[in-house]
C-alpha positions as CSV (number, residue, x, y, z in Angstrom):
1,X,0.0,0.0,0.0
2,X,1.5,3.4,-1.0
3,X,1.4,6.0,1.7
4,X,0.3,9.6,1.3
5,X,3.1,11.5,-0.4
6,X,4.5,14.9,0.6
7,X,3.9,16.4,-2.8
8,X,1.7,19.4,-3.8
9,X,-0.8,19.2,-6.6
10,X,0.9,18.6,-10.0
11,X,0.4,22.2,-11.1
12,X,2.4,23.5,-8.2
13,X,4.9,20.7,-7.6
14,X,8.5,21.7,-7.9
15,X,11.3,19.4,-9.1
16,X,12.5,19.1,-5.5
17,X,9.0,18.0,-4.5
18,X,9.1,15.3,-7.2
19,X,12.6,14.1,-6.3
20,X,11.5,13.7,-2.6
21,X,8.4,11.9,-3.5
22,X,10.2,9.6,-5.9
23,X,12.7,8.7,-3.2
24,X,9.9,7.8,-0.8
25,X,8.1,5.7,-3.4
26,X,11.3,3.9,-4.2
27,X,11.7,2.8,-0.6
28,X,8.0,1.8,-0.2
29,X,8.0,-0.2,-3.5
30,X,11.5,-1.7,-3.0
31,X,12.1,-0.4,-6.5
32,X,15.2,-0.1,-8.7
33,X,15.2,2.9,-11.1
34,X,17.3,2.3,-14.2
35,X,18.0,5.1,-16.7
36,X,19.7,5.2,-20.0
37,X,22.4,7.9,-20.7
38,X,20.0,9.5,-23.3
39,X,17.5,10.5,-20.6
40,X,17.0,14.1,-19.5
41,X,19.5,15.0,-16.8
42,X,16.9,15.4,-14.2
43,X,15.8,11.8,-14.7
44,X,19.3,10.5,-14.7
45,X,19.9,12.3,-11.4
46,X,17.2,10.3,-9.5
47,X,18.2,6.9,-11.0
48,X,19.9,4.2,-9.0
49,X,21.9,3.2,-12.0
50,X,22.7,5.0,-15.3
51,X,24.2,3.1,-18.2
52,X,24.2,1.9,-21.8
53,X,22.0,-1.0,-22.9
54,X,24.5,-3.7,-21.8
55,X,25.1,-2.2,-18.4
56,X,21.4,-1.8,-17.9
57,X,20.7,-5.4,-18.9
58,X,23.3,-6.6,-16.4
59,X,21.7,-4.5,-13.6
60,X,18.3,-5.8,-14.5
61,X,19.5,-9.4,-14.4
62,X,21.2,-9.0,-11.0
63,X,18.6,-7.0,-9.1
64,X,16.8,-8.2,-6.0
65,X,14.3,-5.3,-6.2
66,X,10.6,-6.1,-6.3
67,X,9.9,-3.6,-9.1
68,X,12.1,-2.3,-11.9
69,X,11.2,1.2,-13.1
70,X,12.8,1.8,-16.5
71,X,13.6,5.3,-17.7
72,X,14.3,4.5,-21.3
73,X,12.5,3.1,-24.3
74,X,10.2,0.1,-24.9
75,X,12.8,-2.5,-26.0
76,X,14.9,-1.8,-22.9
77,X,12.0,-2.4,-20.6
78,X,11.2,-5.6,-22.5
79,X,14.7,-6.8,-21.9
80,X,14.3,-6.2,-18.2
81,X,11.0,-8.1,-18.2
82,X,12.6,-11.0,-20.1
83,X,15.3,-11.3,-17.5
84,X,12.8,-10.9,-14.6
85,X,9.5,-12.4,-15.7
86,X,8.2,-12.6,-12.1
87,X,9.0,-9.0,-11.3
88,X,6.9,-5.9,-12.0
89,X,8.5,-3.8,-14.7
90,X,7.3,-0.3,-15.2
91,X,8.0,2.0,-18.2
92,X,7.3,5.7,-17.9
93,X,5.6,6.0,-21.3
94,X,4.6,3.0,-23.4
95,X,4.8,5.2,-26.5
96,X,8.6,5.6,-25.9
97,X,9.6,3.5,-28.9
98,X,12.6,3.3,-31.1
99,X,13.0,4.0,-34.8
100,X,15.6,1.4,-35.2
101,X,13.5,-1.3,-33.5
102,X,10.5,-0.2,-35.7
103,X,12.6,-0.7,-38.8
104,X,12.8,-4.4,-38.3
105,X,9.3,-6.0,-37.9
106,X,9.4,-9.6,-36.7
107,X,7.4,-11.0,-39.6
108,X,9.7,-9.5,-42.3
109,X,12.8,-10.4,-40.3
110,X,11.6,-14.0,-40.1
111,X,11.3,-14.1,-43.9
112,X,14.8,-12.5,-44.2
113,X,16.3,-15.3,-42.0
114,X,14.6,-17.9,-44.1
115,X,16.2,-16.5,-47.2
116,X,19.6,-17.1,-45.6
117,X,19.6,-20.6,-44.3
118,X,22.4,-21.8,-42.1
119,X,23.3,-18.3,-40.8
120,X,23.8,-17.4,-37.2
121,X,21.5,-14.6,-36.3
122,X,23.0,-11.7,-34.3
123,X,20.6,-9.0,-33.3
124,X,21.3,-5.7,-31.8
125,X,19.5,-5.2,-28.5
126,X,17.7,-2.2,-30.0
127,X,15.0,-4.6,-31.3
128,X,11.6,-5.9,-30.2
129,X,11.3,-9.0,-28.0
130,X,9.7,-10.8,-31.0
131,X,12.9,-10.1,-33.1
132,X,15.1,-11.2,-30.2
133,X,13.2,-14.5,-30.0
134,X,14.2,-15.2,-33.6
135,X,17.9,-14.7,-32.8
136,X,20.9,-16.7,-31.7
137,X,22.7,-13.9,-30.0
138,X,21.8,-10.4,-28.9
139,X,24.5,-7.7,-28.8
140,X,25.0,-4.1,-27.7
141,X,27.4,-1.6,-29.3
142,X,29.7,-2.3,-26.3
143,X,30.1,-6.0,-27.0
144,X,29.0,-6.6,-30.6
145,X,32.6,-7.2,-31.8
146,X,33.3,-9.6,-28.9
147,X,30.1,-11.6,-29.7
148,X,30.8,-11.8,-33.4
149,X,34.4,-12.8,-32.7
150,X,33.1,-15.6,-30.4
151,X,31.2,-17.2,-33.3
152,X,33.3,-19.7,-35.3
153,X,34.7,-18.0,-38.4
154,X,33.3,-20.6,-40.8
155,X,29.7,-19.7,-39.7
156,X,28.0,-17.1,-41.9
157,X,26.2,-14.3,-39.8
158,X,23.1,-12.2,-40.2
159,X,23.4,-8.9,-38.3
160,X,20.3,-6.8,-37.6
161,X,18.8,-4.3,-37.5
162,X,21.4,-1.5,-37.6
163,X,23.2,-1.5,-41.0
164,X,25.8,1.1,-39.8
165,X,26.6,-0.7,-36.6
166,X,26.8,-3.9,-38.6
167,X,29.2,-2.3,-41.1
168,X,31.4,-1.1,-38.2
169,X,31.4,-4.5,-36.6
170,X,32.3,-6.1,-40.0
171,X,35.2,-3.8,-40.5
172,X,36.5,-4.2,-36.9
173,X,36.3,-8.0,-36.9
174,X,37.1,-8.7,-40.5
175,X,33.9,-10.8,-40.8
176,X,31.5,-10.5,-43.7
177,X,28.0,-9.9,-42.4
178,X,24.6,-10.1,-44.1
179,X,23.1,-6.8,-42.9
180,X,19.5,-5.8,-42.4
181,X,18.8,-2.4,-43.8
182,X,17.8,-0.6,-40.6
183,X,19.1,2.6,-38.9
184,X,18.6,5.0,-36.1
185,X,16.9,8.3,-37.0
186,X,19.2,10.2,-34.7
187,X,22.6,8.7,-35.6
188,X,22.0,8.6,-39.3
189,X,21.2,12.3,-39.4
190,X,24.5,14.0,-38.4
191,X,25.9,16.3,-41.0
192,X,29.3,15.3,-42.4
193,X,29.9,18.8,-43.9
194,X,29.1,20.6,-40.7
195,X,31.1,18.2,-38.6
196,X,34.2,18.9,-40.7
197,X,33.5,22.7,-40.2
198,X,33.2,22.2,-36.5
199,X,36.4,20.3,-36.3
200,X,38.2,23.0,-38.3
201,X,36.9,25.6,-35.8
202,X,38.2,23.5,-32.9
203,X,41.4,21.8,-34.2
204,X,42.5,20.6,-30.7
205,X,39.1,18.9,-30.1
206,X,38.5,15.1,-29.9
207,X,35.5,13.7,-31.8
208,X,33.5,11.0,-30.1
209,X,31.2,9.0,-32.4
210,X,28.7,6.3,-31.8
211,X,29.0,3.3,-34.2
212,X,25.3,3.7,-35.2
213,X,26.5,6.6,-37.4
214,X,27.2,6.1,-41.1
215,X,30.8,5.4,-42.3
216,X,31.5,9.0,-43.5
217,X,30.8,10.2,-39.9
218,X,32.7,7.4,-38.2
219,X,35.7,8.2,-40.5
220,X,36.0,11.6,-38.8
221,X,36.2,10.2,-35.3
222,X,39.0,10.1,-32.8
223,X,37.0,7.5,-30.8
224,X,34.2,5.2,-32.0
225,X,32.3,3.4,-29.3
226,X,29.1,2.9,-27.3
227,X,27.8,5.5,-25.0
228,X,29.7,4.0,-22.0
229,X,32.9,3.8,-24.1
230,X,32.6,7.4,-25.2
231,X,32.1,8.4,-21.6
232,X,35.2,6.4,-20.6
233,X,37.1,8.3,-23.3
234,X,36.3,11.6,-21.5
235,X,37.2,10.1,-18.2
236,X,40.6,9.1,-19.6
237,X,41.1,12.2,-21.7
238,X,42.1,15.8,-21.1
239,X,40.0,17.0,-18.2
240,X,40.0,20.5,-19.7
241,X,39.8,19.5,-23.3
242,X,37.2,20.1,-26.0
243,X,35.0,17.2,-27.1
244,X,32.7,17.0,-30.1
245,X,29.9,14.6,-29.3
246,X,28.3,12.7,-32.1
247,X,25.5,10.8,-30.4
248,X,22.3,11.7,-28.5
249,X,23.1,14.7,-26.3
250,X,21.8,13.1,-23.1
251,X,25.2,11.6,-22.5
252,X,26.7,15.1,-22.1
253,X,25.1,15.3,-18.6
254,X,27.4,12.5,-17.4
255,X,30.4,13.8,-19.4
256,X,30.1,17.1,-17.7
257,X,30.2,15.4,-14.3
258,X,33.2,13.4,-15.3
259,X,35.1,16.4,-16.6
260,X,33.6,19.7,-15.2
261,X,36.3,21.8,-16.8
262,X,36.0,20.3,-20.3
263,X,33.9,21.8,-23.1
264,X,31.4,19.6,-25.0
265,X,30.1,20.5,-28.4
266,X,27.2,18.7,-30.1
267,X,27.8,17.7,-33.7
268,X,25.2,19.4,-36.0
269,X,22.5,17.3,-37.5
270,X,20.8,17.7,-40.9
271,X,17.1,17.6,-41.9
272,X,17.8,15.2,-44.7
273,X,18.6,17.6,-47.4
274,X,15.6,19.9,-47.3
275,X,15.7,23.6,-47.9
276,X,15.8,24.1,-44.1
277,X,19.4,23.1,-44.0
278,X,21.0,22.2,-40.6
279,X,18.8,21.4,-37.6
280,X,20.3,22.0,-34.1
281,X,17.7,19.8,-32.3
282,X,17.4,16.8,-34.7
283,X,20.1,14.9,-32.7
284,X,17.8,14.6,-29.7
285,X,15.9,11.3,-29.6
286,X,12.2,12.1,-29.4
287,X,11.4,8.7,-27.9
288,X,13.9,9.0,-25.0
289,X,12.7,12.5,-24.3
290,X,9.1,11.4,-23.8
291,X,10.2,10.5,-20.3
292,X,10.2,13.2,-17.7
293,X,10.6,13.6,-13.9
294,X,6.8,14.1,-13.6
295,X,6.1,10.9,-15.6
296,X,8.5,9.0,-13.4
297,X,6.6,10.1,-10.3
298,X,3.2,9.2,-11.7
299,X,4.4,5.9,-13.1
300,X,5.6,4.9,-9.6
301,X,2.6,6.4,-7.8
302,X,0.2,4.5,-10.0
303,X,2.4,1.5,-10.7
304,X,1.6,2.0,-14.3
305,X,2.2,1.7,-17.2
306,X,3.3,-1.9,-16.5
307,X,5.1,-3.9,-19.2
308,X,3.7,-7.4,-19.9
309,X,5.0,-10.1,-22.2
310,X,3.8,-13.5,-23.2
311,X,5.5,-16.3,-21.2
312,X,6.4,-18.2,-24.4
313,X,7.9,-15.1,-26.0
314,X,10.0,-14.5,-22.8
315,X,11.3,-18.0,-22.9
316,X,12.4,-17.8,-26.6
317,X,14.0,-14.3,-26.2
318,X,15.9,-15.0,-23.0
319,X,18.7,-17.2,-24.3
320,X,20.1,-14.7,-26.8
321,X,20.1,-12.0,-24.2
322,X,21.8,-14.3,-21.6
323,X,24.4,-15.1,-24.2
324,X,25.0,-11.3,-24.7
325,X,25.5,-10.8,-21.0
326,X,27.8,-13.7,-20.7
327,X,30.1,-12.7,-23.6
328,X,30.0,-9.0,-22.8
């Protein structure tokens, strides 16, 4: 039973009120709050753990909490539920989806697999539970190369759904991969021309690029890596340096904590070649940003929305995720 909470009506509640109420709810619910690096900074600051997809999956697998509250997008909460079928998993907004996951419908992917018999199926964790259930291994950008390298070299591999991450993995491992033609609407939209201009304006800067970006963008990088790997590059780098960040800007919140004296510049995005030219906000994930501190409070207060999955689907999707965690 949830006790009365020390919070004014929603129209007058302050961020401090919400933070206090969320802390009380967490204790009463015995809840674990997980947040991805792409969440708004105010949400990250109340989370028990912040990480990339692999780190969050590991935390979800290891938790003894009664309830997992996921500040992220739908496929991430699905992964937590698959690893904890008996636990309550809450997601702040069920409409917080993923363009990359949406680019790979399970029925079409099943036909694609059938067209390539004998292939090992490696699927990026940015995919639906139904697609994971069709896979042999799941991966994140942190461990994709390690997973592919663990598969015998004589085995042909399908890699889905991100074509650009798959291309990067293929080049890093020297393995030919059959790629599904999917992509992330944020990472495919950075401007190569404007990134070159920004680098010229800041010649001493280091450029940090996520591997979901296309090859021409990755070619301009000093570091290519997952969100956690890019954050580690800041921690190991010049504490007063300048960094050009080529991924979703939510990660900068943690980068600024890691290097308070450093300067962080977001790489410009494009609108896809329209007459509008460059777009300074198109590198923000609209799905991640559906989540707010207010939604976190009400999600916990109401214990809803709650994520549910079919037991048979959970059973089929669990093995490739467990393999991802073990190899990671």
